[in-house]
C-alpha positions in Angstrom: -111.5 -1.8 81.9 -110.0 -4.5 84.0 -107.1 -4.1 86.3 -104.5 -5.4 83.6 -105.8 -3.0 80.9 -105.6 -0.1 83.5 -102.0 -0.8 84.3 -101.1 -1.1 80.4 -102.8 2.3 79.8 -101.0 3.9 82.7 -97.6 2.5 81.4 -98.5 3.9 78.0 -99.4 7.3 79.6 -96.0 7.4 81.5 -94.1 6.4 78.5 -95.4 9.2 76.6 -93.7 11.4 78.8 -90.4 9.3 79.5 -90.1 7.4 76.4 -88.0 9.9 74.3 -86.0 10.9 77.4 -82.4 9.4 78.2 -79.5 10.1 80.9 -78.8 13.6 79.2 -82.3 14.7 79.2 -82.9 14.3 83.2 -83.1 17.3 85.2 -80.2 17.8 87.6 -80.4 16.6 91.0 -81.2 19.3 93.8 -77.6 18.8 95.5 -74.3 19.8 94.0 -73.1 18.2 91.0 -69.9 16.0 91.0 -67.0 17.9 89.1 -63.7 16.5 87.6 -62.4 20.0 87.5 -61.1 21.8 90.3 -61.9 25.3 88.7 -65.7 24.5 88.7 -68.1 23.3 91.4 -67.7 22.9 94.9 -64.5 23.5 96.8 -62.5 20.3 97.3 -62.6 18.9 100.9 -59.6 19.5 102.8 -59.1 15.9 103.5 -59.0 15.2 99.6 -55.8 17.4 99.1 -53.6 14.3 99.2 -55.6 12.9 96.3 -55.8 16.3 94.3 -53.7 15.2 91.2 -56.2 12.3 90.5 -59.1 14.6 89.8 -60.0 14.8 86.1 -61.2 12.9 83.1 -58.2 10.7 81.7 -58.2 8.7 78.5 -55.7 6.6 76.6 -54.5 3.0 75.9 -52.9 0.3 77.8 -51.4 -3.4 77.9 -52.2 -6.7 79.6 -49.3 -8.3 81.3 -45.7 -7.5 81.1 -44.3 -9.0 77.9 -41.1 -7.6 76.9 -40.7 -5.6 73.8 -42.8 -2.9 72.0 -46.6 -4.1 71.7 -49.6 -2.5 70.1 -52.2 -1.4 72.7 -54.5 -3.8 73.5 -57.3 -1.8 75.2 -58.7 1.6 75.5 -59.5 3.3 79.0 -61.1 6.2 80.2 -60.9 7.0 84.2 -63.0 9.7 85.6 -62.2 10.9 89.1 -64.5 13.6 90.5 -65.9 15.0 94.0 -68.8 16.7 95.4 -67.1 18.6 98.2 -67.3 15.7 100.6 -64.2 13.8 102.0 -64.1 11.2 99.2 -63.7 11.0 95.4 -65.7 9.1 93.2 -64.0 6.6 90.7 -65.3 5.3 87.3 -63.0 3.2 84.8 -64.6 2.1 81.5 -62.4 0.1 79.0 -62.9 -1.0 75.6 -61.0 -3.9 73.8 -58.7 -2.9 70.7 -57.7 -5.3 67.8 -54.4 -5.4 66.1 -55.4 -2.5 63.8 -56.3 -0.5 66.9 -59.9 -0.8 66.0 -62.5 -1.2 68.8 -63.7 -4.8 68.9 -66.0 -4.9 72.0 -66.6 -3.2 75.4 -64.4 -4.2 78.3 -64.2 -4.2 81.9 -65.9 -1.5 84.2 -65.3 -0.3 87.7 -67.2 2.1 90.2 -65.6 3.0 93.2 -64.6 5.6 95.9 -61.1 7.0 97.0 -61.3 7.8 100.8 -58.6 9.6 102.5 -58.2 8.9 106.1 -57.0 11.2 109.0 -53.8 8.9 109.6 -52.7 9.9 106.0 -53.8 6.4 104.6 -55.8 5.9 101.6 -58.8 3.5 100.9 -60.1 2.5 97.5 -63.4 0.7 97.4 -63.7 -0.8 93.9 -66.8 -2.7 92.5 -66.2 -4.7 89.2 -69.3 -5.3 86.8 -68.0 -8.9 86.5 -69.1 -9.6 90.1 -66.5 -8.6 92.4 -65.9 -6.1 95.3 -62.2 -5.2 96.5 -61.2 -3.2 99.4 -57.6 -1.6 98.9 -55.7 0.1 101.7 -52.6 2.2 100.7 -50.4 5.3 101.2 -49.2 8.2 99.2 -45.6 7.3 97.8 -45.1 11.1 96.7 -47.3 14.1 96.2 -48.6 12.6 92.8 -48.3 8.8 93.7 -50.1 6.2 95.5 -49.6 2.3 96.3 -52.3 0.4 97.4 -53.1 -3.4 97.9 -56.2 -5.3 98.7 -57.3 -6.2 102.2 -60.4 -7.9 101.2 -62.0 -9.3 98.0 -65.6 -10.5 97.6 -66.8 -12.5 94.5 -70.5 -13.3 93.7 -71.2 -16.9 92.7 -71.1 -16.0 89.1 -67.9 -13.8 89.0 -65.8 -15.5 86.3 -62.4 -14.3 87.5 -61.0 -16.0 90.7 -59.4 -13.0 91.8 -58.2 -13.3 95.5 -55.8 -10.1 95.7 -54.3 -7.1 93.9 -51.9 -4.4 94.0 -52.4 -1.1 92.4 -49.7 1.8 91.8 -51.0 5.0 90.5 -49.1 8.2 89.3 -49.2 11.4 87.5 -46.1 11.6 85.4 -44.0 14.5 84.8 -45.6 15.2 81.3 -49.0 15.2 83.1 -50.4 11.7 82.2 -52.1 9.5 84.7 -50.1 6.2 84.8 -50.9 3.0 86.8 -49.9 -0.7 86.9 -52.0 -3.4 88.5 -51.1 -7.0 89.8 -53.5 -9.5 90.5 -53.5 -13.0 92.2 -55.8 -15.7 91.1 -56.8 -18.7 93.5 -53.6 -19.8 95.0 -51.3 -18.1 92.5 -48.8 -15.5 93.3 -49.3 -11.9 92.3 -48.7 -11.3 88.5 -48.8 -8.4 86.1 -52.5 -7.7 84.8 -52.5 -4.5 83.1 -51.1 -1.1 82.6 -51.8 2.1 81.0 -50.9 5.7 80.5 -53.7 8.1 80.2 -54.0 11.7 78.9 -55.9 14.3 80.8 -58.9 15.2 78.6 -60.9 17.4 81.2 -60.0 18.9 84.4 
């Protein structure tokens, strides 16, 4: 058997073990798992207390821009904010586009990142966008359940299709328990303009 045949045979042997498994079938890591529920998992790091209301899994719908008047939702979204006991929170956002009838039409934007509380009371938010952009936000709590952040740096890949040069985000947990946010973005030499807003219901945590 030649080296090429041996490599194919070895790959087939490995596939016999792993080919039927997916993400849900992988054994847990030998370290504490992330939790989006403060009642479960490792205790929250004291530094993250300023971000405590964000922790959970949130799902709902939102709108692009800020056109006046009532409008049908334009996208669905799930935001997951979790922790593993260390002084940062993990952030993930998944969106999907909605048609005029409310039906899902296609997957939307995805973001991954980390909320990082600082000793001086400020907050850093690092966000990586699947479309080819990384943003560094700095901000402050506005109250015990709201936060205002703006970009200090934006890095785009050569193939990033949105010429975003800056952004502002406002997050807050409303009195009725929803996670609401608004985001403004600046493209190239343009001024900041409304990009998206949403109000999401807590579904876990």
